[in-house]
mmCIF entry with sequence, helices, sheets and N, C-alpha, C, O atoms, coordinates in Angstrom:
data_MODEL
# 
_entry.id   MODEL 
# 
_entity.id                         1 
_entity.type                       polymer 
_entity.pdbx_number_of_molecules   1 
# 
_entity_poly.entity_id                      1 
_entity_poly.type                           'polypeptide(L)' 
_entity_poly.nstd_linkage                   no 
_entity_poly.nstd_monomer                   no 
_entity_poly.pdbx_seq_one_letter_code       SSINDQKKFDGKLIDSDENNIKILLSDEKILEVPFDEIQMARLNPDL 
_entity_poly.pdbx_seq_one_letter_code_can   SSINDQKKFDGKLIDSDENNIKILLSDEKILEVPFDEIQMARLNPDL 
_entity_poly.pdbx_strand_id                 A 
# 
loop_
_entity_poly_seq.entity_id 
_entity_poly_seq.num 
_entity_poly_seq.mon_id 
_entity_poly_seq.hetero 
1 1  SER n 
1 2  SER n 
1 3  ILE n 
1 4  ASN n 
1 5  ASP n 
1 6  GLN n 
1 7  LYS n 
1 8  LYS n 
1 9  PHE n 
1 10 ASP n 
1 11 GLY n 
1 12 LYS n 
1 13 LEU n 
1 14 ILE n 
1 15 ASP n 
1 16 SER n 
1 17 ASP n 
1 18 GLU n 
1 19 ASN n 
1 20 ASN n 
1 21 ILE n 
1 22 LYS n 
1 23 ILE n 
1 24 LEU n 
1 25 LEU n 
1 26 SER n 
1 27 ASP n 
1 28 GLU n 
1 29 LYS n 
1 30 ILE n 
1 31 LEU n 
1 32 GLU n 
1 33 VAL n 
1 34 PRO n 
1 35 PHE n 
1 36 ASP n 
1 37 GLU n 
1 38 ILE n 
1 39 GLN n 
1 40 MET n 
1 41 ALA n 
1 42 ARG n 
1 43 LEU n 
1 44 ASN n 
1 45 PRO n 
1 46 ASP n 
1 47 LEU n 
# 
_struct_asym.id          A 
_struct_asym.entity_id   1 
# 
loop_
_struct_conf.conf_type_id 
_struct_conf.id 
_struct_conf.pdbx_PDB_helix_id 
_struct_conf.beg_label_comp_id 
_struct_conf.beg_label_asym_id 
_struct_conf.beg_label_seq_id 
_struct_conf.pdbx_beg_PDB_ins_code 
_struct_conf.end_label_comp_id 
_struct_conf.end_label_asym_id 
_struct_conf.end_label_seq_id 
_struct_conf.pdbx_end_PDB_ins_code 
_struct_conf.beg_auth_comp_id 
_struct_conf.beg_auth_asym_id 
_struct_conf.beg_auth_seq_id 
_struct_conf.end_auth_comp_id 
_struct_conf.end_auth_asym_id 
_struct_conf.end_auth_seq_id 
_struct_conf.pdbx_PDB_helix_class 
_struct_conf.details 
_struct_conf.pdbx_PDB_helix_length 
HELX_P HELX_P1 AA1 ILE A 3  ? ASP A 5  ? ILE A 3  ASP A 5  5 ? 3 
HELX_P HELX_P2 AA2 PHE A 35 ? LEU A 43 ? PHE A 35 LEU A 43 1 ? 9 
# 
_struct_conf_type.id          HELX_P 
_struct_conf_type.criteria    ? 
_struct_conf_type.reference   ? 
# 
_struct_sheet.id               AA1 
_struct_sheet.type             ? 
_struct_sheet.number_strands   3 
_struct_sheet.details          ? 
# 
loop_
_struct_sheet_order.sheet_id 
_struct_sheet_order.range_id_1 
_struct_sheet_order.range_id_2 
_struct_sheet_order.offset 
_struct_sheet_order.sense 
AA1 1 2 ? anti-parallel 
AA1 2 3 ? anti-parallel 
# 
loop_
_struct_sheet_range.sheet_id 
_struct_sheet_range.id 
_struct_sheet_range.beg_label_comp_id 
_struct_sheet_range.beg_label_asym_id 
_struct_sheet_range.beg_label_seq_id 
_struct_sheet_range.pdbx_beg_PDB_ins_code 
_struct_sheet_range.end_label_comp_id 
_struct_sheet_range.end_label_asym_id 
_struct_sheet_range.end_label_seq_id 
_struct_sheet_range.pdbx_end_PDB_ins_code 
_struct_sheet_range.beg_auth_comp_id 
_struct_sheet_range.beg_auth_asym_id 
_struct_sheet_range.beg_auth_seq_id 
_struct_sheet_range.end_auth_comp_id 
_struct_sheet_range.end_auth_asym_id 
_struct_sheet_range.end_auth_seq_id 
AA1 1 GLY A 11 ? SER A 16 ? GLY A 11 SER A 16 
AA1 2 ASN A 20 ? LEU A 25 ? ASN A 20 LEU A 25 
AA1 3 ILE A 30 ? PRO A 34 ? ILE A 30 PRO A 34 
# 
loop_
_atom_site.group_PDB 
_atom_site.id 
_atom_site.type_symbol 
_atom_site.label_atom_id 
_atom_site.label_alt_id 
_atom_site.label_comp_id 
_atom_site.label_asym_id 
_atom_site.label_entity_id 
_atom_site.label_seq_id 
_atom_site.pdbx_PDB_ins_code 
_atom_site.Cartn_x 
_atom_site.Cartn_y 
_atom_site.Cartn_z 
_atom_site.occupancy 
_atom_site.B_iso_or_equiv 
_atom_site.pdbx_formal_charge 
_atom_site.auth_seq_id 
_atom_site.auth_comp_id 
_atom_site.auth_asym_id 
_atom_site.auth_atom_id 
_atom_site.pdbx_PDB_model_num 
ATOM 1   N N  . SER A 1 1  ? 120.664 76.945  102.104 1.00 0.00 ? 1  SER A N  1 
ATOM 2   C CA . SER A 1 1  ? 119.499 77.577  102.617 1.00 0.00 ? 1  SER A CA 1 
ATOM 3   C C  . SER A 1 1  ? 118.760 78.486  101.684 1.00 0.00 ? 1  SER A C  1 
ATOM 4   O O  . SER A 1 1  ? 119.404 79.138  100.862 1.00 0.00 ? 1  SER A O  1 
ATOM 5   N N  . SER A 1 2  ? 117.507 78.573  101.746 1.00 0.00 ? 2  SER A N  1 
ATOM 6   C CA . SER A 1 2  ? 116.719 79.304  100.862 1.00 0.00 ? 2  SER A CA 1 
ATOM 7   C C  . SER A 1 2  ? 116.586 80.811  101.264 1.00 0.00 ? 2  SER A C  1 
ATOM 8   O O  . SER A 1 2  ? 116.848 81.200  102.402 1.00 0.00 ? 2  SER A O  1 
ATOM 9   N N  . ILE A 1 3  ? 116.162 81.633  100.255 1.00 0.00 ? 3  ILE A N  1 
ATOM 10  C CA . ILE A 1 3  ? 116.078 82.995  100.595 1.00 0.00 ? 3  ILE A CA 1 
ATOM 11  C C  . ILE A 1 3  ? 114.935 83.315  101.568 1.00 0.00 ? 3  ILE A C  1 
ATOM 12  O O  . ILE A 1 3  ? 114.903 84.355  102.227 1.00 0.00 ? 3  ILE A O  1 
ATOM 13  N N  . ASN A 1 4  ? 113.929 82.283  101.619 1.00 0.00 ? 4  ASN A N  1 
ATOM 14  C CA . ASN A 1 4  ? 112.829 82.427  102.638 1.00 0.00 ? 4  ASN A CA 1 
ATOM 15  C C  . ASN A 1 4  ? 113.287 82.292  104.078 1.00 0.00 ? 4  ASN A C  1 
ATOM 16  O O  . ASN A 1 4  ? 112.598 82.706  105.010 1.00 0.00 ? 4  ASN A O  1 
ATOM 17  N N  . ASP A 1 5  ? 114.329 81.770  104.222 1.00 0.00 ? 5  ASP A N  1 
ATOM 18  C CA . ASP A 1 5  ? 114.858 81.524  105.721 1.00 0.00 ? 5  ASP A CA 1 
ATOM 19  C C  . ASP A 1 5  ? 115.315 82.715  106.173 1.00 0.00 ? 5  ASP A C  1 
ATOM 20  O O  . ASP A 1 5  ? 115.304 82.837  107.398 1.00 0.00 ? 5  ASP A O  1 
ATOM 21  N N  . GLN A 1 6  ? 115.775 83.771  105.437 1.00 0.00 ? 6  GLN A N  1 
ATOM 22  C CA . GLN A 1 6  ? 116.293 84.932  105.885 1.00 0.00 ? 6  GLN A CA 1 
ATOM 23  C C  . GLN A 1 6  ? 115.231 85.972  106.362 1.00 0.00 ? 6  GLN A C  1 
ATOM 24  O O  . GLN A 1 6  ? 114.150 85.979  105.774 1.00 0.00 ? 6  GLN A O  1 
ATOM 25  N N  . LYS A 1 7  ? 115.440 86.792  107.313 1.00 0.00 ? 7  LYS A N  1 
ATOM 26  C CA . LYS A 1 7  ? 114.410 87.694  107.729 1.00 0.00 ? 7  LYS A CA 1 
ATOM 27  C C  . LYS A 1 7  ? 114.468 88.759  106.556 1.00 0.00 ? 7  LYS A C  1 
ATOM 28  O O  . LYS A 1 7  ? 115.516 89.238  106.123 1.00 0.00 ? 7  LYS A O  1 
ATOM 29  N N  . LYS A 1 8  ? 113.242 89.049  106.121 1.00 0.00 ? 8  LYS A N  1 
ATOM 30  C CA . LYS A 1 8  ? 113.101 90.017  105.104 1.00 0.00 ? 8  LYS A CA 1 
ATOM 31  C C  . LYS A 1 8  ? 112.416 91.377  105.663 1.00 0.00 ? 8  LYS A C  1 
ATOM 32  O O  . LYS A 1 8  ? 111.302 91.455  106.180 1.00 0.00 ? 8  LYS A O  1 
ATOM 33  N N  . PHE A 1 9  ? 113.342 92.437  105.441 1.00 0.00 ? 9  PHE A N  1 
ATOM 34  C CA . PHE A 1 9  ? 112.775 93.690  105.971 1.00 0.00 ? 9  PHE A CA 1 
ATOM 35  C C  . PHE A 1 9  ? 112.211 94.502  104.722 1.00 0.00 ? 9  PHE A C  1 
ATOM 36  O O  . PHE A 1 9  ? 112.907 94.871  103.776 1.00 0.00 ? 9  PHE A O  1 
ATOM 37  N N  . ASP A 1 10 ? 110.995 94.698  104.847 1.00 0.00 ? 10 ASP A N  1 
ATOM 38  C CA . ASP A 1 10 ? 110.339 95.450  103.691 1.00 0.00 ? 10 ASP A CA 1 
ATOM 39  C C  . ASP A 1 10 ? 109.791 96.806  104.202 1.00 0.00 ? 10 ASP A C  1 
ATOM 40  O O  . ASP A 1 10 ? 108.704 96.854  104.777 1.00 0.00 ? 10 ASP A O  1 
ATOM 41  N N  . GLY A 1 11 ? 110.562 97.925  103.985 1.00 0.00 ? 11 GLY A N  1 
ATOM 42  C CA . GLY A 1 11 ? 110.071 99.082  104.577 1.00 0.00 ? 11 GLY A CA 1 
ATOM 43  C C  . GLY A 1 11 ? 110.664 100.294 103.738 1.00 0.00 ? 11 GLY A C  1 
ATOM 44  O O  . GLY A 1 11 ? 111.472 100.101 102.830 1.00 0.00 ? 11 GLY A O  1 
ATOM 45  N N  . LYS A 1 12 ? 110.273 101.384 104.052 1.00 0.00 ? 12 LYS A N  1 
ATOM 46  C CA . LYS A 1 12 ? 110.758 102.555 103.570 1.00 0.00 ? 12 LYS A CA 1 
ATOM 47  C C  . LYS A 1 12 ? 111.194 103.678 104.545 1.00 0.00 ? 12 LYS A C  1 
ATOM 48  O O  . LYS A 1 12 ? 110.384 104.080 105.379 1.00 0.00 ? 12 LYS A O  1 
ATOM 49  N N  . LEU A 1 13 ? 112.339 104.156 104.479 1.00 0.00 ? 13 LEU A N  1 
ATOM 50  C CA . LEU A 1 13 ? 112.699 105.252 105.540 1.00 0.00 ? 13 LEU A CA 1 
ATOM 51  C C  . LEU A 1 13 ? 111.918 106.519 105.183 1.00 0.00 ? 13 LEU A C  1 
ATOM 52  O O  . LEU A 1 13 ? 112.056 107.047 104.080 1.00 0.00 ? 13 LEU A O  1 
ATOM 53  N N  . ILE A 1 14 ? 111.106 107.000 106.112 1.00 0.00 ? 14 ILE A N  1 
ATOM 54  C CA . ILE A 1 14 ? 110.372 108.121 105.815 1.00 0.00 ? 14 ILE A CA 1 
ATOM 55  C C  . ILE A 1 14 ? 110.825 109.404 106.669 1.00 0.00 ? 14 ILE A C  1 
ATOM 56  O O  . ILE A 1 14 ? 110.473 110.540 106.353 1.00 0.00 ? 14 ILE A O  1 
ATOM 57  N N  . ASP A 1 15 ? 111.574 109.145 107.694 1.00 0.00 ? 15 ASP A N  1 
ATOM 58  C CA . ASP A 1 15 ? 112.001 110.221 108.583 1.00 0.00 ? 15 ASP A CA 1 
ATOM 59  C C  . ASP A 1 15 ? 112.986 109.840 109.442 1.00 0.00 ? 15 ASP A C  1 
ATOM 60  O O  . ASP A 1 15 ? 113.054 108.688 109.872 1.00 0.00 ? 15 ASP A O  1 
ATOM 61  N N  . SER A 1 16 ? 113.877 110.834 109.776 1.00 0.00 ? 16 SER A N  1 
ATOM 62  C CA . SER A 1 16 ? 114.870 110.459 110.907 1.00 0.00 ? 16 SER A CA 1 
ATOM 63  C C  . SER A 1 16 ? 115.218 111.675 111.559 1.00 0.00 ? 16 SER A C  1 
ATOM 64  O O  . SER A 1 16 ? 115.065 112.732 110.947 1.00 0.00 ? 16 SER A O  1 
ATOM 65  N N  . ASP A 1 17 ? 115.692 111.666 112.787 1.00 0.00 ? 17 ASP A N  1 
ATOM 66  C CA . ASP A 1 17 ? 116.237 112.811 113.425 1.00 0.00 ? 17 ASP A CA 1 
ATOM 67  C C  . ASP A 1 17 ? 117.526 112.355 114.255 1.00 0.00 ? 17 ASP A C  1 
ATOM 68  O O  . ASP A 1 17 ? 118.037 111.276 113.956 1.00 0.00 ? 17 ASP A O  1 
ATOM 69  N N  . GLU A 1 18 ? 118.024 113.050 115.183 1.00 0.00 ? 18 GLU A N  1 
ATOM 70  C CA . GLU A 1 18 ? 119.166 112.723 115.863 1.00 0.00 ? 18 GLU A CA 1 
ATOM 71  C C  . GLU A 1 18 ? 118.988 111.424 116.778 1.00 0.00 ? 18 GLU A C  1 
ATOM 72  O O  . GLU A 1 18 ? 119.922 110.771 117.242 1.00 0.00 ? 18 GLU A O  1 
ATOM 73  N N  . ASN A 1 19 ? 117.663 111.168 116.954 1.00 0.00 ? 19 ASN A N  1 
ATOM 74  C CA . ASN A 1 19 ? 117.342 110.108 118.010 1.00 0.00 ? 19 ASN A CA 1 
ATOM 75  C C  . ASN A 1 19 ? 116.636 108.912 117.395 1.00 0.00 ? 19 ASN A C  1 
ATOM 76  O O  . ASN A 1 19 ? 116.888 107.775 117.795 1.00 0.00 ? 19 ASN A O  1 
ATOM 77  N N  . ASN A 1 20 ? 115.827 109.131 116.507 1.00 0.00 ? 20 ASN A N  1 
ATOM 78  C CA . ASN A 1 20 ? 115.047 108.028 115.879 1.00 0.00 ? 20 ASN A CA 1 
ATOM 79  C C  . ASN A 1 20 ? 115.017 107.974 114.385 1.00 0.00 ? 20 ASN A C  1 
ATOM 80  O O  . ASN A 1 20 ? 115.188 108.948 113.651 1.00 0.00 ? 20 ASN A O  1 
ATOM 81  N N  . ILE A 1 21 ? 114.783 106.753 114.004 1.00 0.00 ? 21 ILE A N  1 
ATOM 82  C CA . ILE A 1 21 ? 114.609 106.513 112.477 1.00 0.00 ? 21 ILE A CA 1 
ATOM 83  C C  . ILE A 1 21 ? 113.098 106.070 112.394 1.00 0.00 ? 21 ILE A C  1 
ATOM 84  O O  . ILE A 1 21 ? 112.651 105.241 113.186 1.00 0.00 ? 21 ILE A O  1 
ATOM 85  N N  . LYS A 1 22 ? 112.348 106.631 111.437 1.00 0.00 ? 22 LYS A N  1 
ATOM 86  C CA . LYS A 1 22 ? 110.962 106.268 111.196 1.00 0.00 ? 22 LYS A CA 1 
ATOM 87  C C  . LYS A 1 22 ? 110.908 105.542 109.861 1.00 0.00 ? 22 LYS A C  1 
ATOM 88  O O  . LYS A 1 22 ? 111.353 106.012 108.813 1.00 0.00 ? 22 LYS A O  1 
ATOM 89  N N  . ILE A 1 23 ? 110.325 104.358 109.991 1.00 0.00 ? 23 ILE A N  1 
ATOM 90  C CA . ILE A 1 23 ? 110.255 103.543 108.729 1.00 0.00 ? 23 ILE A CA 1 
ATOM 91  C C  . ILE A 1 23 ? 108.768 103.162 108.517 1.00 0.00 ? 23 ILE A C  1 
ATOM 92  O O  . ILE A 1 23 ? 108.054 102.793 109.449 1.00 0.00 ? 23 ILE A O  1 
ATOM 93  N N  . LEU A 1 24 ? 108.355 103.270 107.268 1.00 0.00 ? 24 LEU A N  1 
ATOM 94  C CA . LEU A 1 24 ? 107.017 102.893 106.871 1.00 0.00 ? 24 LEU A CA 1 
ATOM 95  C C  . LEU A 1 24 ? 107.035 101.554 106.344 1.00 0.00 ? 24 LEU A C  1 
ATOM 96  O O  . LEU A 1 24 ? 107.610 101.292 105.287 1.00 0.00 ? 24 LEU A O  1 
ATOM 97  N N  . LEU A 1 25 ? 106.428 100.695 107.037 1.00 0.00 ? 25 LEU A N  1 
ATOM 98  C CA . LEU A 1 25 ? 106.505 99.196  106.742 1.00 0.00 ? 25 LEU A CA 1 
ATOM 99  C C  . LEU A 1 25 ? 105.453 98.844  105.550 1.00 0.00 ? 25 LEU A C  1 
ATOM 100 O O  . LEU A 1 25 ? 104.532 99.613  105.274 1.00 0.00 ? 25 LEU A O  1 
ATOM 101 N N  . SER A 1 26 ? 105.642 97.772  104.954 1.00 0.00 ? 26 SER A N  1 
ATOM 102 C CA . SER A 1 26 ? 104.723 97.583  103.754 1.00 0.00 ? 26 SER A CA 1 
ATOM 103 C C  . SER A 1 26 ? 103.255 97.411  104.219 1.00 0.00 ? 26 SER A C  1 
ATOM 104 O O  . SER A 1 26 ? 102.335 97.706  103.457 1.00 0.00 ? 26 SER A O  1 
ATOM 105 N N  . ASP A 1 27 ? 103.041 96.950  105.423 1.00 0.00 ? 27 ASP A N  1 
ATOM 106 C CA . ASP A 1 27 ? 101.592 96.952  105.895 1.00 0.00 ? 27 ASP A CA 1 
ATOM 107 C C  . ASP A 1 27 ? 101.077 98.148  106.450 1.00 0.00 ? 27 ASP A C  1 
ATOM 108 O O  . ASP A 1 27 ? 100.109 98.098  107.209 1.00 0.00 ? 27 ASP A O  1 
ATOM 109 N N  . GLU A 1 28 ? 101.670 99.315  106.125 1.00 0.00 ? 28 GLU A N  1 
ATOM 110 C CA . GLU A 1 28 ? 101.208 100.642 106.582 1.00 0.00 ? 28 GLU A CA 1 
ATOM 111 C C  . GLU A 1 28 ? 101.556 100.975 107.992 1.00 0.00 ? 28 GLU A C  1 
ATOM 112 O O  . GLU A 1 28 ? 101.148 102.037 108.461 1.00 0.00 ? 28 GLU A O  1 
ATOM 113 N N  . LYS A 1 29 ? 102.274 100.162 108.708 1.00 0.00 ? 29 LYS A N  1 
ATOM 114 C CA . LYS A 1 29 ? 102.594 100.402 110.032 1.00 0.00 ? 29 LYS A CA 1 
ATOM 115 C C  . LYS A 1 29 ? 103.782 101.240 110.035 1.00 0.00 ? 29 LYS A C  1 
ATOM 116 O O  . LYS A 1 29 ? 104.609 101.104 109.133 1.00 0.00 ? 29 LYS A O  1 
ATOM 117 N N  . ILE A 1 30 ? 103.950 102.100 110.970 1.00 0.00 ? 30 ILE A N  1 
ATOM 118 C CA . ILE A 1 30 ? 105.137 103.022 111.071 1.00 0.00 ? 30 ILE A CA 1 
ATOM 119 C C  . ILE A 1 30 ? 105.978 102.482 112.257 1.00 0.00 ? 30 ILE A C  1 
ATOM 120 O O  . ILE A 1 30 ? 105.505 102.334 113.384 1.00 0.00 ? 30 ILE A O  1 
ATOM 121 N N  . LEU A 1 31 ? 107.252 102.200 111.924 1.00 0.00 ? 31 LEU A N  1 
ATOM 122 C CA . LEU A 1 31 ? 108.207 101.675 113.031 1.00 0.00 ? 31 LEU A CA 1 
ATOM 123 C C  . LEU A 1 31 ? 109.137 102.804 113.294 1.00 0.00 ? 31 LEU A C  1 
ATOM 124 O O  . LEU A 1 31 ? 109.696 103.449 112.407 1.00 0.00 ? 31 LEU A O  1 
ATOM 125 N N  . GLU A 1 32 ? 109.273 103.011 114.629 1.00 0.00 ? 32 GLU A N  1 
ATOM 126 C CA . GLU A 1 32 ? 110.203 104.032 115.076 1.00 0.00 ? 32 GLU A CA 1 
ATOM 127 C C  . GLU A 1 32 ? 111.311 103.269 115.770 1.00 0.00 ? 32 GLU A C  1 
ATOM 128 O O  . GLU A 1 32 ? 111.054 102.502 116.697 1.00 0.00 ? 32 GLU A O  1 
ATOM 129 N N  . VAL A 1 33 ? 112.593 103.481 115.309 1.00 0.00 ? 33 VAL A N  1 
ATOM 130 C CA . VAL A 1 33 ? 113.692 102.697 115.896 1.00 0.00 ? 33 VAL A CA 1 
ATOM 131 C C  . VAL A 1 33 ? 114.730 103.710 116.409 1.00 0.00 ? 33 VAL A C  1 
ATOM 132 O O  . VAL A 1 33 ? 115.283 104.475 115.619 1.00 0.00 ? 33 VAL A O  1 
ATOM 133 N N  . PRO A 1 34 ? 115.003 103.720 117.762 1.00 0.00 ? 34 PRO A N  1 
ATOM 134 C CA . PRO A 1 34 ? 116.019 104.564 118.321 1.00 0.00 ? 34 PRO A CA 1 
ATOM 135 C C  . PRO A 1 34 ? 117.386 104.236 117.803 1.00 0.00 ? 34 PRO A C  1 
ATOM 136 O O  . PRO A 1 34 ? 117.720 103.069 117.599 1.00 0.00 ? 34 PRO A O  1 
ATOM 137 N N  . PHE A 1 35 ? 118.158 105.233 117.594 1.00 0.00 ? 35 PHE A N  1 
ATOM 138 C CA . PHE A 1 35 ? 119.507 105.086 117.161 1.00 0.00 ? 35 PHE A CA 1 
ATOM 139 C C  . PHE A 1 35 ? 120.355 104.168 118.039 1.00 0.00 ? 35 PHE A C  1 
ATOM 140 O O  . PHE A 1 35 ? 121.205 103.434 117.535 1.00 0.00 ? 35 PHE A O  1 
ATOM 141 N N  . ASP A 1 36 ? 120.151 104.206 119.193 1.00 0.00 ? 36 ASP A N  1 
ATOM 142 C CA . ASP A 1 36 ? 120.839 103.478 120.234 1.00 0.00 ? 36 ASP A CA 1 
ATOM 143 C C  . ASP A 1 36 ? 120.610 101.944 120.011 1.00 0.00 ? 36 ASP A C  1 
ATOM 144 O O  . ASP A 1 36 ? 121.516 101.133 120.203 1.00 0.00 ? 36 ASP A O  1 
ATOM 145 N N  . GLU A 1 37 ? 119.464 101.618 119.633 1.00 0.00 ? 37 GLU A N  1 
ATOM 146 C CA . GLU A 1 37 ? 119.214 100.154 119.387 1.00 0.00 ? 37 GLU A CA 1 
ATOM 147 C C  . GLU A 1 37 ? 119.920 99.631  118.112 1.00 0.00 ? 37 GLU A C  1 
ATOM 148 O O  . GLU A 1 37 ? 120.359 98.484  118.029 1.00 0.00 ? 37 GLU A O  1 
ATOM 149 N N  . ILE A 1 38 ? 119.999 100.582 117.093 1.00 0.00 ? 38 ILE A N  1 
ATOM 150 C CA . ILE A 1 38 ? 120.668 100.224 115.938 1.00 0.00 ? 38 ILE A CA 1 
ATOM 151 C C  . ILE A 1 38 ? 122.202 100.021 116.204 1.00 0.00 ? 38 ILE A C  1 
ATOM 152 O O  . ILE A 1 38 ? 122.859 99.092  115.735 1.00 0.00 ? 38 ILE A O  1 
ATOM 153 N N  . GLN A 1 39 ? 122.661 100.962 116.978 1.00 0.00 ? 39 GLN A N  1 
ATOM 154 C CA . GLN A 1 39 ? 124.052 100.936 117.324 1.00 0.00 ? 39 GLN A CA 1 
ATOM 155 C C  . GLN A 1 39 ? 124.508 99.620  118.191 1.00 0.00 ? 39 GLN A C  1 
ATOM 156 O O  . GLN A 1 39 ? 125.588 99.055  118.016 1.00 0.00 ? 39 GLN A O  1 
ATOM 157 N N  . MET A 1 40 ? 123.557 99.230  119.118 1.00 0.00 ? 40 MET A N  1 
ATOM 158 C CA . MET A 1 40 ? 123.837 98.048  119.861 1.00 0.00 ? 40 MET A CA 1 
ATOM 159 C C  . MET A 1 40 ? 123.750 96.885  118.966 1.00 0.00 ? 40 MET A C  1 
ATOM 160 O O  . MET A 1 40 ? 124.588 95.990  119.078 1.00 0.00 ? 40 MET A O  1 
ATOM 161 N N  . ALA A 1 41 ? 122.737 96.809  118.017 1.00 0.00 ? 41 ALA A N  1 
ATOM 162 C CA . ALA A 1 41 ? 122.660 95.666  117.147 1.00 0.00 ? 41 ALA A CA 1 
ATOM 163 C C  . ALA A 1 41 ? 123.921 95.534  116.308 1.00 0.00 ? 41 ALA A C  1 
ATOM 164 O O  . ALA A 1 41 ? 124.374 94.431  116.003 1.00 0.00 ? 41 ALA A O  1 
ATOM 165 N N  . ARG A 1 42 ? 124.468 96.670  115.947 1.00 0.00 ? 42 ARG A N  1 
ATOM 166 C CA . ARG A 1 42 ? 125.535 96.585  115.155 1.00 0.00 ? 42 ARG A CA 1 
ATOM 167 C C  . ARG A 1 42 ? 126.908 96.091  115.831 1.00 0.00 ? 42 ARG A C  1 
ATOM 168 O O  . ARG A 1 42 ? 127.790 95.467  115.240 1.00 0.00 ? 42 ARG A O  1 
ATOM 169 N N  . LEU A 1 43 ? 126.926 96.478  117.151 1.00 0.00 ? 43 LEU A N  1 
ATOM 170 C CA . LEU A 1 43 ? 128.046 96.163  117.898 1.00 0.00 ? 43 LEU A CA 1 
ATOM 171 C C  . LEU A 1 43 ? 127.918 94.884  118.561 1.00 0.00 ? 43 LEU A C  1 
ATOM 172 O O  . LEU A 1 43 ? 128.936 94.329  118.973 1.00 0.00 ? 43 LEU A O  1 
ATOM 173 N N  . ASN A 1 44 ? 126.722 94.330  118.716 1.00 0.00 ? 44 ASN A N  1 
ATOM 174 C CA . ASN A 1 44 ? 126.377 92.922  119.253 1.00 0.00 ? 44 ASN A CA 1 
ATOM 175 C C  . ASN A 1 44 ? 125.629 92.256  118.377 1.00 0.00 ? 44 ASN A C  1 
ATOM 176 O O  . ASN A 1 44 ? 124.426 92.316  118.631 1.00 0.00 ? 44 ASN A O  1 
ATOM 177 N N  . PRO A 1 45 ? 125.958 91.564  117.318 1.00 0.00 ? 45 PRO A N  1 
ATOM 178 C CA . PRO A 1 45 ? 125.204 90.901  116.303 1.00 0.00 ? 45 PRO A CA 1 
ATOM 179 C C  . PRO A 1 45 ? 124.384 89.782  116.963 1.00 0.00 ? 45 PRO A C  1 
ATOM 180 O O  . PRO A 1 45 ? 123.373 89.369  116.394 1.00 0.00 ? 45 PRO A O  1 
ATOM 181 N N  . ASP A 1 46 ? 124.805 89.242  118.215 1.00 0.00 ? 46 ASP A N  1 
ATOM 182 C CA . ASP A 1 46 ? 124.190 88.173  118.784 1.00 0.00 ? 46 ASP A CA 1 
ATOM 183 C C  . ASP A 1 46 ? 122.889 88.477  119.434 1.00 0.00 ? 46 ASP A C  1 
ATOM 184 O O  . ASP A 1 46 ? 122.080 87.584  119.689 1.00 0.00 ? 46 ASP A O  1 
ATOM 185 N N  . LEU A 1 47 ? 122.665 89.823  119.723 1.00 0.00 ? 47 LEU A N  1 
ATOM 186 C CA . LEU A 1 47 ? 121.455 90.142  120.450 1.00 0.00 ? 47 LEU A CA 1 
ATOM 187 C C  . LEU A 1 47 ? 120.183 90.126  119.435 1.00 0.00 ? 47 LEU A C  1 
ATOM 188 O O  . LEU A 1 47 ? 119.054 90.373  119.857 1.00 0.00 ? 47 LEU A O  1 
# 
C-alpha cells in the first residue's frame, strides 16, 4: 500500500484544557476535539 492510502493528519496543537484539544489545521480551520472522543477512539480502534 502506498503512503497516500493512509489518512494524513496535518495540524498543529494550539491549545488544550482538561476537556478539549484545539488543533489548527493546515487550511486554517480550528478543530476542537473532546478528550472523551480521543479516549474512545483509543479504546475502540474500530470506531
